VOBA-1610 file (N, C-alpha, C; in pm, whole numbers, padded with zeros to 5 digits, always signed):
BEGIN
Met-06572-01512+02780Met-06561-01409+02677Met-06642-01285+02715Gln-06761-01307+02771Gln-06844-01194+02812Gln-06779-01115+02923Thr-06714-01186+03019Thr-06643-01119+03128Thr-06530-01033+03074Lys-06455-01087+02976Lys-06345-01010+02916Lys-06397-00885+02847Thr-06508-00900+02774Thr-06565-00786+02703Thr-06606-00676+02800Ile-06670-00717+02910Ile-06711-00620+03012Ile-06589-00551+03072Gly-06484-00631+03100Gly-06363-00575+03159Gly-06297-00473+03067Tyr-06285-00506+02939Tyr-06224-00412+02843Tyr-06313-00289+02825Gly-06444-00308+02830Gly-06536-00193+02821Gly-06519-00098+02937Leu-06507-00153+03058Leu-06486-00068+03175Leu-06352+00004+03168Leu-06250-00067+03119Leu-06119-00004+03104Leu-06125+00111+03005Leu-06195+00092+02894Leu-06208+00197+02795Leu-06283+00318+02852Leu-06388+00293+02929Leu-06462+00402+02993Leu-06373+00479+03090Ala-06291+00405+03165Ala-06199+00470+03259Ala-06098+00557+03186Leu-06048+00508+03072Leu-05952+00585+02994Leu-06017+00709+02933Leu-06141+00697+02890Leu-06212+00811+02834Leu-06236+00920+02939Ala-06261+00876+03062Ala-06292+00970+03170Ala-06169+01020+03243Ala-06053+00958+03221Ala-05932+00989+03298Ala-05897+01138+03303Pro-05899+01211+03189Pro-05861+01353+03196Pro-05954+01437+03284Phe-06080+01392+03299Phe-06176+01467+03379Phe-06173+01425+03526Leu-06088+01326+03557Leu-06074+01281+03695Leu-05946+01333+03759Gly-05883+01429+03694Gly-05763+01490+03751Gly-05633+01425+03709Val-05638+01330+03614Val-05516+01264+03568Val-05451+01348+03459Tyr-05322+01368+03469Tyr-05248+01452+03374Tyr-05249+01385+03237Pro-05303+01450+03132Pro-05315+01386+03000Pro-05183+01339+02941Val-05075+01417+02957Val-04946+01379+02899Val-04895+01250+02963Phe-04915+01236+03094Phe-04875+01113+03161Phe-04954+00994+03107Met-05084+01011+03086Met-05168+00904+03033Met-05127+00868+02890Met-05090+00968+02812Met-05046+00941+02675Met-04915+00862+02674Lys-04825+00896+02764Lys-04700+00821+02775Lys-04728+00676+02815Leu-04822+00658+02906Leu-04859+00523+02949Leu-04919+00444+02832Leu-05003+00507+02752Leu-05063+00439+02637Leu-04958+00398+02534Cys-04858+00484+02513Cys-04752+00450+02418Cys-04673+00328+02465Phe-04641+00323+02594Phe-04567+00207+02645Phe-04656+00083+02651Ala-04785+00100+02673Ala-04877-00015+02669Ala-04881-00075+02530Leu-04881+00010+02427Leu-04878-00037+02289Leu-04745-00106+02259Phe-04636-00049+02309Phe-04503-00108+02291Phe-04497-00247+02354Ala-04548-00260+02477Ala-04546-00389+02546Ala-04637-00491+02476Ser-04751-00446+02426Ser-04842-00536+02355Ser-04779-00587+02227Ala-04706-00499+02156Ala-04637-00540+02034Ala-04529-00644+02066Phe-04455-00622+02174Phe-04352-00718+02214Phe-04414-00851+02257Asn-04527-00845+02326Asn-04595-00965+02371Asn-04644-01050+02254Leu-04679-00986+02144Leu-04719-01060+02024Leu-04606-01149+01976Leu-04483-01101+01991Leu-04367-01178+01946Leu-04326-01285+02047Leu-04313-01247+02173Leu-04266-01341+02275Leu-04379-01427+02331Gly-04491-01365+02365Gly-04598-01437+02432Gly-04672-01533+02342Tyr-04680-01502+02212Tyr-04760-01585+02121Tyr-04678-01655+02014Thr-04553-01614+01995Thr-04467-01680+01896Thr-04347-01747+01961Gly-04313-01704+02082Gly-04202-01766+02154Gly-04066-01715+02114Leu-04059-01594+02054Leu-03931-01538+02012Leu-03892-01425+02108Leu-03782-01443+02179Leu-03735-01343+02275Leu-03639-01248+02205Ser-03684-01123+02186Ser-03602-01021+02122Ser-03545-00927+02228Phe-03413-00910+02227Phe-03348-00812+02314Phe-03322-00681+02240Gly-03381-00666+02121Gly-03352-00547+02042Gly-03473-00467+02002His-03584-00481+02076His-03705-00411+02036His-03696-00260+02055Ala-03599-00214+02132Ala-03578-00069+02146Ala-03541-00007+02012Ala-03481-00086+01923Ala-03442-00034+01792Ala-03564+00013+01714Phe-03674-00060+01725Phe-03794-00025+01651Phe-03865+00093+01716Leu-03866+00095+01849Leu-03926+00208+01921Leu-03848+00336+01895Gly-03717+00332+01918Gly-03635+00452+01905Gly-03608+00491+01761Gly-03583+00392+01674Gly-03558+00424+01533Gly-03676+00492+01468Ser-03795+00441+01495Ser-03917+00502+01441Ser-03944+00638+01505Ala-03911+00651+01633Ala-03928+00780+01700Ala-03843+00888+01634Tyr-03718+00855+01602Tyr-03631+00951+01533Tyr-03681+00979+01392Met-03723+00875+01321Met-03768+00894+01184Met-03893+00983+01178Ala-03991+00951+01262Ala-04114+01032+01265Ala-04084+01175+01309Gly-03999+01191+01412Gly-03966+01324+01460Gly-03895+01407+01355His-03801+01346+01284His-03729+01418+01178His-03823+01457+01065Ala-03914+01366+01030Ala-04010+01394+00923Ala-04103+01508+00961Leu-04145+01511+01086Leu-04237+01616+01131Leu-04166+01751+01143Lys-04040+01748+01189Lys-03969+01873+01215Lys-03900+01929+01090Ala-03827+01844+01018Ala-03747+01892+00905Ala-03825+01891+00774Trp-03908+01788+00755Trp-03982+01777+00629Trp-04122+01837+00637His-04162+01876+00757His-04292+01941+00781His-04411+01855+00734Leu-04399+01725+00756Leu-04509+01636+00722Leu-04622+01653+00823Thr-04742+01617+00783Thr-04856+01620+00875Thr-04844+01505+00975Pro-04910+01515+01091Pro-04896+01410+01193Pro-04930+01270+01144Glu-05038+01256+01063Glu-05076+01123+01017Glu-04970+01063+00925Leu-04907+01147+00840Leu-04800+01097+00754Leu-04675+01063+00835Gly-04648+01143+00938Gly-04534+01114+01026Gly-04551+00981+01097Leu-04672+00954+01147Leu-04698+00826+01213Leu-04687+00710+01115Leu-04739+00729+00993Leu-04730+00622+00893Leu-04584+00595+00854Leu-04506+00702+00838Leu-04366+00685+00802Leu-04289+00617+00916Gly-04318+00655+01041Gly-04252+00590+01154Gly-04288+00443+01164Thr-04416+00411+01141Thr-04459+00271+01144Thr-04393+00192+01033Ala-04385+00251+00913Ala-04322+00184+00800Ala-04174+00161+00824Ser-04107+00259+00887Ser-03964+00243+00916Ser-03943+00132+01019Gly-04035+00121+01117Gly-04027+00011+01213Gly-04044-00124+01145Ala-04139-00131+01050Ala-04160-00256+00976Ala-04038-00291+00891Leu-03976-00189+00829Leu-03857-00213+00746Leu-03740-00262+00831Leu-03720-00197+00946Leu-03615-00244+01037Leu-03644-00386+01084Gly-03772-00414+01113Gly-03810-00549+01155Gly-03782-00652+01048Leu-03805-00615+00922Leu-03777-00706+00811Leu-03628-00738+00802Val-03545-00634+00815Val-03399-00655+00809Val-03351-00736+00929Phe-03391-00695+01050Phe-03349-00765+01171Phe-03399-00910+01169Gly-03527-00926+01131Gly-03585-01060+01131Gly-03518-01151+01030Trp-03490-01098+00911Trp-03426-01180+00808Trp-03289-01229+00854Leu-03218-01147+00930Leu-03086-01185+00978Leu-03093-01277+01100Ala-03194-01257+01187Ala-03197-01327+01315Ala-03284-01452+01316Ile-03381-01459+01226Ile-03481-01563+01233Ile-03423-01702+01207Arg-03303-01707+01150Arg-03240-01836+01121Arg-03186-01902+01247Arg-03179-01829+01354Arg-03128-01883+01480Arg-03242-01893+01581Gln-03221-01968+01686Gln-03323-01987+01788Gln-03264-01962+01927Gly-03354-01945+02024Gly-03313-01934+02164Gly-03225-01813+02190Ile-03120-01834+02269Ile-03033-01725+02312Ile-02959-01663+02194Tyr-02933-01742+02089Tyr-02862-01690+01972Tyr-02948-01587+01899Phe-03077-01616+01887Phe-03170-01520+01827Phe-03174-01392+01910Ala-03183-01406+02042Ala-03192-01289+02130Ala-03066-01203+02120Met-02949-01267+02116Met-02824-01190+02113Met-02803-01122+01978Ile-02849-01185+01868Ile-02838-01120+01737Ile-02923-00994+01733Thr-03046-01003+01785Thr-03133-00884+01787Thr-03073-00774+01874Met-03011-00812+01984Met-02950-00712+02072Met-02830-00646+02004Ala-02748-00727+01934Ala-02631-00672+01864Ala-02674-00575+01754Leu-02777-00610+01678Leu-02826-00522+01572Leu-02883-00393+01630Ala-02952-00405+01744Ala-03008-00287+01808Ala-02899-00193+01858Gln-02791-00250+01910Gln-02680-00166+01956Gln-02611-00097+01839Met-02606-00163+01725Met-02552-00097+01605Met-02636+00025+01570Leu-02767+00011+01576Leu-02855+00123+01547Leu-02839+00233+01652Phe-02815+00195+01777Phe-02793+00294+01883Phe-02674+00383+01851Phe-02563+00322+01807Phe-02443+00401+01778Phe-02463+00484+01651Ile-02545+00436+01558Ile-02577+00517+01440Ile-02656+00641+01483Cys-02754+00622+01572Cys-02833+00735+01621Cys-02748+00831+01704Leu-02646+00778+01771Leu-02558+00863+01852Leu-02475+00956+01765Gln-02437+00909+01646Gln-02346+00986+01562Gln-02413+01054+01442Ala-02535+01013+01409Ala-02603+01072+01294Ala-02631+01220+01318Pro-02616+01305+01215Pro-02633+01450+01235Pro-02777+01492+01264Phe-02875+01419+01214Phe-03014+01465+01229Phe-03078+01421+01359Thr-03010+01337+01440Thr-03070+01288+01564Thr-03041+01379+01683Gly-02944+01468+01670Gly-02909+01555+01782Gly-02812+01492+01880Gly-02763+01373+01850Gly-02665+01308+01937Gly-02717+01287+02079Glu-02634+01321+02177Glu-02672+01302+02317Glu-02782+01398+02361Asp-02800+01507+02288Asp-02906+01602+02323Asp-03043+01554+02275Gly-03046+01464+02180Gly-03172+01414+02128Gly-03233+01506+02024Leu-03341+01461+01965Leu-03414+01540+01866Leu-03521+01620+01939Gln-03503+01752+01943Gln-03591+01838+02023Gln-03683+01920+01933Gly-03790+01971+01994Gly-03878+02066+01925Gly-03959+02007+01812Val-04005+01884+01828Val-04088+01821+01724Val-04231+01876+01737Pro-04285+01938+01632Pro-04420+01997+01642Pro-04529+01890+01629Arg-04642+01913+01694Arg-04756+01822+01682Arg-04834+01846+01554Gly-04848+01970+01517Gly-04916+02003+01393Gly-05067+01983+01400Asn-05128+01974+01282Asn-05272+01957+01269Asn-05304+01825+01200Leu-05383+01743+01263Leu-05420+01613+01208Leu-05515+01633+01090Phe-05476+01579+00973Phe-05553+01594+00849Phe-05577+01742+00816Gly-05491+01830+00869Gly-05503+01971+00842Gly-05619+02040+00912Val-05688+01968+01000Val-05808+02022+01063Val-05798+02022+01216Val-05761+01908+01273Val-05760+01890+01418Val-05629+01940+01476Asp-05634+02039+01562Asp-05515+02097+01624Asp-05471+02007+01740Leu-05353+01948+01725Leu-05303+01856+01828Leu-05223+01929+01936Gly-05215+02061+01926Gly-05145+02137+02029Gly-05216+02133+02163Asn-05346+02108+02161Asn-05423+02094+02284Asn-05402+01954+02342Asp-05360+01945+02469Asp-05330+01816+02530Asp-05450+01723+02533Leu-05569+01777+02557Leu-05688+01693+02565Leu-05720+01632+02429Thr-05709+01712+02324Thr-05732+01660+02188Thr-05628+01554+02154Met-05503+01582+02186Met-05396+01487+02159Met-05417+01357+02235Tyr-05470+01367+02356Tyr-05494+01246+02436Tyr-05595+01154+02368Tyr-05704+01210+02320Tyr-05806+01125+02260Tyr-05762+01070+02125Val-05679+01142+02052Val-05621+01087+01929Val-05527+00971+01963Thr-05445+00990+02066Thr-05355+00883+02111Thr-05434+00761+02156Leu-05541+00783+02231Leu-05624+00673+02277Leu-05687+00599+02159Leu-05733+00672+02059Leu-05793+00610+01941Leu-05692+00522+01867Val-05570+00574+01850Val-05465+00498+01781Val-05428+00373+01861Ala-05413+00388+01993Ala-05375+00275+02078Ala-05483+00167+02079Val-05610+00207+02086Val-05720+00110+02086Val-05727+00038+01952Ala-05709+00111+01841Ala-05710+00048+01708Ala-05597-00053+01695Ala-05478-00018+01745Ala-05364-00110+01739Ala-05388-00233+01827Phe-05448-00212+01943Phe-05478-00323+02033Phe-05580-00418+01969Leu-05680-00363+01902Leu-05779-00446+01833Leu-05714-00525+01720Leu-05618-00464+01652Leu-05544-00535+01547Leu-05467-00653+01605Ile-05403-00630+01720Ile-05329-00738+01785Ile-05423-00851+01827Ala-05538-00814+01886Ala-05635-00915+01928Ala-05688-00993+01809Arg-05716-00922+01699Arg-05766-00992+01579Arg-05659-01084+01523Thr-05535-01042+01526Thr-05425-01125+01475Thr-05411-01252+01558Ile-05419-01239+01689Ile-05402-01354+01778Ile-05513-01457+01757His-05635-01411+01735His-05749-01502+01722His-05776-01545+01578Ser-05690-01505+01486Ser-05704-01544+01346Ser-05632-01677+01322Pro-05655-01741+01207Pro-05578-01863+01174Pro-05428-01840+01178Phe-05384-01721+01136Phe-05241-01687+01143Phe-05192-01691+01287Gly-05271-01636+01379Gly-05234-01638+01521Gly-05231-01778+01578Gln-05321-01864+01533Gln-05320-02002+01581Gln-05195-02076+01536Val-05148-02045+01416Val-05023-02105+01369Val-04905-02056+01453Leu-04906-01927+01489Leu-04800-01874+01575Leu-04797-01946+01709Lys-04915-01971+01766Lys-04921-02044+01893Lys-04869-02187+01877Ala-04901-02249+01763Ala-04852-02384+01737Ala-04700-02386+01726Ile-04644-02283+01663Ile-04498-02274+01651Ile-04434-02259+01788Lys-04496-02178+01874Lys-04442-02159+02008Lys-04446-02289+02089Glu-04556-02363+02080Glu-04572-02484+02160Glu-04490-02601+02108Asn-04484-02617+01975Asn-04413-02731+01918Asn-04381-02702+01772Glu-04266-02638+01748Glu-04231-02600+01612Glu-04208-02719+01520Pro-04138-02826+01564Pro-04122-02941+01474Pro-04256-03000+01428Arg-04354-03001+01516Arg-04485-03054+01476Arg-04551-02961+01374Ala-04535-02829+01392Ala-04591-02735+01295Ala-04526-02754+01158Ile-04396-02781+01157Ile-04325-02806+01031Ile-04377-02934+00967Ser-04400-03037+01050Ser-04450-03164+00997Ser-04590-03152+00937Leu-04666-03052+00982Leu-04799-03029+00927Leu-04796-02947+00798Gly-04677-02907+00758Gly-04662-02840+00629Gly-04649-02689+00636Tyr-04636-02631+00754Tyr-04626-02486+00767Tyr-04481-02441+00749Asp-04463-02333+00676Asp-04331-02271+00661Asp-04309-02182+00784Thr-04256-02239+00890Thr-04247-02168+01018Thr-04157-02046+01010Ala-04051-02052+00929Ala-03962-01935+00917Ala-04038-01815+00861Arg-04125-01839+00763Arg-04203-01730+00705Arg-04302-01673+00806Phe-04368-01761+00882Phe-04463-01715+00982Phe-04393-01634+01091Lys-04277-01680+01135Lys-04203-01608+01239Lys-04154-01472+01188Leu-04113-01467+01061Leu-04069-01340+01005Leu-04186-01241+00995Leu-04302-01289+00955Leu-04421-01203+00947Leu-04459-01151+01086Ala-04452-01238+01186Ala-04482-01196+01323Ala-04381-01093+01371Phe-04255-01112+01337Phe-04150-01019+01376Phe-04173-00881+01313Val-04206-00880+01185Val-04228-00753+01115Val-04351-00681+01171Leu-04458-00756+01198Leu-04579-00695+01254Leu-04551-00637+01392Ser-04478-00711+01475Ser-04443-00663+01608Ser-04356-00538+01600Ala-04260-00538+01506Ala-04172-00422+01488Ala-04250-00300+01439Ala-04346-00323+01349Ala-04426-00212+01298Ala-04509-00148+01409Leu-04568-00229+01495Leu-04649-00177+01605Leu-04560-00107+01708Ala-04441-00162+01732Ala-04346-00094+01821Ala-04304+00039+01761Gly-04288+00043+01627Gly-04255+00168+01559Gly-04367+00269+01571Leu-04491+00222+01564Leu-04606+00312+01584Leu-04604+00371+01724Ala-04571+00287+01824Ala-04562+00336+01962Ala-04454+00443+01976Gly-04337+00420+01913Gly-04229+00519+01920Gly-04264+00649+01849Ser-04327+00637+01732Ser-04368+00757+01658Ser-04471+00838+01735Leu-04566+00767+01795Leu-04670+00834+01873Leu-04611+00902+01995Lys-04513+00837+02057Lys-04447+00894+02174Lys-04374+01023+02139Thr-04308+01026+02024Thr-04240+01148+01980Thr-04339+01260+01951Leu-04450+01225+01888Leu-04553+01324+01858Leu-04612+01383+01987Val-04630+01298+02088Val-04689+01342+02214Val-04593+01431+02293Leu-04470+01384+02309Leu-04374+01453+02396Leu-04297+01564+02325Gly-04288+01556+02192Gly-04217+01659+02117Gly-04067+01638+02110Phe-04019+01519+02145Phe-03875+01491+02136Phe-03852+01341+02130Ala-03734+01304+02080Ala-03687+01166+02081Ala-03544+01166+02131Thr-03511+01073+02221Thr-03378+01072+02282Thr-03313+00935+02265Leu-03186+00929+02301Leu-03112+00803+02290Leu-03167+00695+02383Ser-03233+00736+02490Ser-03290+00637+02582Ser-03397+00552+02513Asp-03459+00608+02407Asp-03561+00532+02334Asp-03502+00416+02257Val-03377+00429+02215Val-03313+00327+02133Val-03206+00248+02210His-03189+00280+02338His-03089+00212+02420His-03137+00074+02460Trp-03041-00015+02494Trp-03079-00154+02527Trp-03165-00160+02654Thr-03157-00058+02740Thr-03239-00059+02861Thr-03389-00052+02827Ala-03423+00013+02714Ala-03564+00017+02673Ala-03613-00122+02636Ser-03525-00204+02578Ser-03560-00343+02547Ser-03582-00422+02676Gly-03496-00400+02775Gly-03514-00466+02904Gly-03640-00420+02974Gln-03673-00293+02957Gln-03793-00238+03021Gln-03920-00303+02966Val-03926-00324+02835Val-04047-00383+02777Val-04058-00531+02814Ile-03945-00599+02829Ile-03948-00737+02878Ile-04004-00741+03019Leu-03959-00647+03102Leu-04009-00638+03240Leu-04159-00613+03243Met-04207-00521+03162Met-04351-00491+03156Met-04432-00615+03120Thr-04384-00688+03020Thr-04459-00805+02972Thr-04460-00917+03074Leu-04346-00943+03137Leu-04338-01052+03234Leu-04415-01020+03361Val-04408-00896+03407Val-04481-00858+03528Val-04632-00864+03505Gly-04677-00814+03389Gly-04820-00814+03360Gly-04875-00953+03332Gly-04804-01029+03253Gly-04851-01163+03220Gly-04821-01197+03076Leu-04722-01284+03056Leu-04680-01323+02923Leu-04788-01406+02855Gly-04816-01375+02729Gly-04913-01453+02654Gly-05058-01421+02686Thr-05083-01307+02748Thr-05219-01261+02774Thr-05238-01124+02709Leu-05357-01095+02663Leu-05383-00967+02599Leu-05375-00851+02697Ser-05429-00872+02816Ser-05435-00764+02914Ser-05308-00751+02998Gly-05224-00854+03000Gly-05104-00851+03082Gly-05011-00735+03052Pro-04973-00714+02924Pro-04883-00601+02894Pro-04942-00466+02931Leu-05074-00453+02925Leu-05138-00326+02962Leu-05115-00299+03110Leu-05138-00401+03194Leu-05118-00385+03337Leu-04971-00369+03371Gly-04886-00449+03307Gly-04743-00442+03335Gly-04684-00306+03300Ser-04724-00251+03186Ser-04674-00119+03147Ser-04724-00012+03244Ala-04849-00027+03290Ala-04903+00070+03386Ala-04823+00066+03516Ile-04792-00054+03565Ile-04716-00068+03689Ile-04578-00003+03677Val-04507-00035+03568Val-04370+00016+03552Val-04369+00167+03531Val-04458+00218+03446Val-04460+00362+03418Val-04501+00441+03542Val-04600+00391+03616Val-04641+00460+03739Val-04527+00462+03840Leu-04456+00351+03854Leu-04344+00346+03948Leu-04235+00445+03908Glu-04204+00452+03779Glu-04096+00539+03734Glu-04131+00687+03747Asn-04259+00719+03732Asn-04298+00860+03729Asn-04360+00909+03859Lys-04419+00819+03937Lys-04494+00861+04055Lys-04442+00803+04186Leu-04329+00729+04181Leu-04282+00665+04303Leu-04244+00767+04410Gly-04186+00880+04367Gly-04151+00984+04463Gly-04273+01039+04535Glu-04382+01063+04459Glu-04506+01113+04519Glu-04567+01009+04612Ile-04565+00882+04568Ile-04620+00775+04652Ile-04542+00764+04782Gly-04408+00776+04772Gly-04324+00769+04892Gly-04353+00883+04988Ser-04375+01003+04935Ser-04406+01119+05021Ser-04538+01100+05095Val-04638+01046+05024Val-04768+01020+05088Val-04754+00915+05198Leu-04677+00809+05170Leu-04657+00704+05271Leu-04581+00758+05392Ala-04483+00846+05365Ala-04405+00904+05476Ala-04493+00989+05566Gln-04584+01065+05507Gln-04674+01148+05585Gln-04776+01065+05662Ala-04821+00955+05598Ala-04924+00872+05661Ala-04869+00787+05774Thr-04746+00738+05758Thr-04690+00645+05857Thr-04589+00710+05949Gly-04536+00826+05910Gly-04434+00890+05992Gly-04296+00831+05972Ile-04282+00737+05879Ile-04152+00675+05851Ile-04084+00757+05742Glu-03978+00824+05775Glu-03912+00917+05684Glu-03846+00844+05566Trp-03815+00715+05583Trp-03746+00640+05478Trp-03828+00636+05350Phe-03961+00637+05361Phe-04047+00629+05243Phe-04026+00748+05150Ser-03985+00862+05205Ser-03967+00982+05122Ser-03849+00969+05027Thr-03762+00871+05049Thr-03645+00851+04962Thr-03672+00750+04851Leu-03795+00699+04842Leu-03826+00597+04741Leu-03805+00649+04599Gly-03830+00779+04578Gly-03814+00836+04445Gly-03673+00824+04391Glu-03575+00810+04481Glu-03436+00797+04439Glu-03398+00652+04415Ser-03490+00559+04441Ser-03459+00416+04430Ser-03554+00346+04334Val-03587+00412+04224Val-03683+00356+04129Val-03634+00223+04073Thr-03508+00219+04033Thr-03453+00097+03973Thr-03455-00019+04072Met-03420+00009+04196Met-03418-00095+04298Met-03558-00148+04326Val-03655-00058+04339Val-03793-00099+04366Val-03850-00178+04248Thr-03823-00132+04126Thr-03870-00204+04007Thr-03810-00343+03999Gly-03680-00352+04027Gly-03614-00482+04027Gly-03670-00575+04134Leu-03701-00520+04251Leu-03759-00600+04359Leu-03896-00655+04319Ile-03977-00569+04255Ile-04109-00614+04209Ile-04094-00725+04105Phe-03995-00712+04017Phe-03972-00814+03915Phe-03934-00948+03980Val-03845-00943+04079Val-03804-01065+04149Val-03924-01131+04218Val-04006-01049+04286Val-04124-01102+04354Val-04221-01167+04255Cys-04240-01102+04140Cys-04331-01158+04039Cys-04279-01288+03982Val-04148-01295+03958Val-04090-01418+03904Val-04103-01533+04004Leu-04084-01503+04133Leu-04089-01607+04236Leu-04231-01644+04276Ala-04320-01545+04286Ala-04455-01571+04339Ala-04563-01574+04231Phe-04541-01501+04121Phe-04641-01496+04014Phe-04574-01536+03883Arg-04553-01664+03865Arg-04479-01712+03748Arg-04549-01676+03617Arg-04680-01665+03621Arg-04755-01630+03500Arg-04774-01479+03486Gly-04722-01400+03578Gly-04749-01258+03578Gly-04877-01229+03655Val-04902-01103+03683Val-05018-01065+03763Val-05148-01108+03695Met-05167-01066+03569Met-05289-01101+03498Met-05295-01250+03468Gly-05181-01311+03442Gly-05179-01454+03417Gly-05229-01534+03536Glu-05188-01493+03656Glu-05233-01562+03777Glu-05382-01538+03801Ile-05428-01416+03775Ile-05571-01386+03793Ile-05656-01470+03697Ile-05612-01478+03571Ile-05686-01557+03472Ile-05687-01704+03510Ala-05572-01756+03556Ala-05565-01896+03597Ala-05656-01924+03716Leu-05662-01829+03810Leu-05749-01845+03926Leu-05896-01848+03885Leu-05935-01759+03794Leu-06073-01757+03746Leu-06109-01885+03672Gln-06015-01938+03596Gln-06040-02063+03523Gln-06056-02181+03619Arg-05977-02183+03727Arg-05990-02291+03825Arg-06126-02284+03895Arg-06172-02162+03923Arg-06302-02147+03988Arg-06416-02191+03895Arg-06403-02159+03767Arg-06505-02202+03672Arg-06508-02353+03661Gly-06387-02413+03665Gly-06380-02559+03656Gly-06448-02627+03775Arg-06437-02564+03893Arg-06501-02623+04010Arg-06652-02606+04004
//
């Protein structure tokens, strides 16, 4: 426990110092939003055992709702984030109520079908901007005082929100409620025999995960100033699954690392390839930026074959074996 605390403390210090180390604040804010999204998904799959293929609905649906509220209704940023989070929770309640009665692949396919329905609604709805997306969302002033137009100020607000959400997830996992979720994942019939209403617990976990995913989507819209169809497309659901599995399913730190790996690859692979081409003289590396999907898929295959627990999962297992010795 002490090692974990030190590790999270060092990570927090690194995040606090990142803007002063030459890291672009907007890129870091995007990474934090996806880290929150992956952590919310991990709460559902890693600790409850429910595989959702429709989590993009909560990310994108809340992104559109918060963006519309900020742009058309001129709400303050804090109210926009609250409304986006609430809309994610409401969508989670509807999706969960319909899907929670099924298990396994049937549950996953129902969530995916519902998410695709929301995608086509966002495609045709007049306030979403269709294929052009919702553009020009203002950041505004937080509580009417803090100007979020400054990237550095916006970064620290984003970091504060992400850390608070992460602490909520950690507290949930280590609470009696979280222990019941773990019991449901490991052996649901036994949890039922002990008197737990597993359907109610799974629905609560689904709604909480959807609300946090909605917060991530709302925050992303506030940071970037737009929401697009890619936020609600099924590929976003696949992306968050990839982040969670690569980082380490069922670990608190796994989704953070997994999201960092995927986001860095998608945004910086071209720069990394150029540096490698200059260092090695191999011109092929300069074309890596055009093969992001292929490289990401290759990393996923390698992790599935060599790191079954994910990167952080394997590291944690290695540390536990050393302690045992």
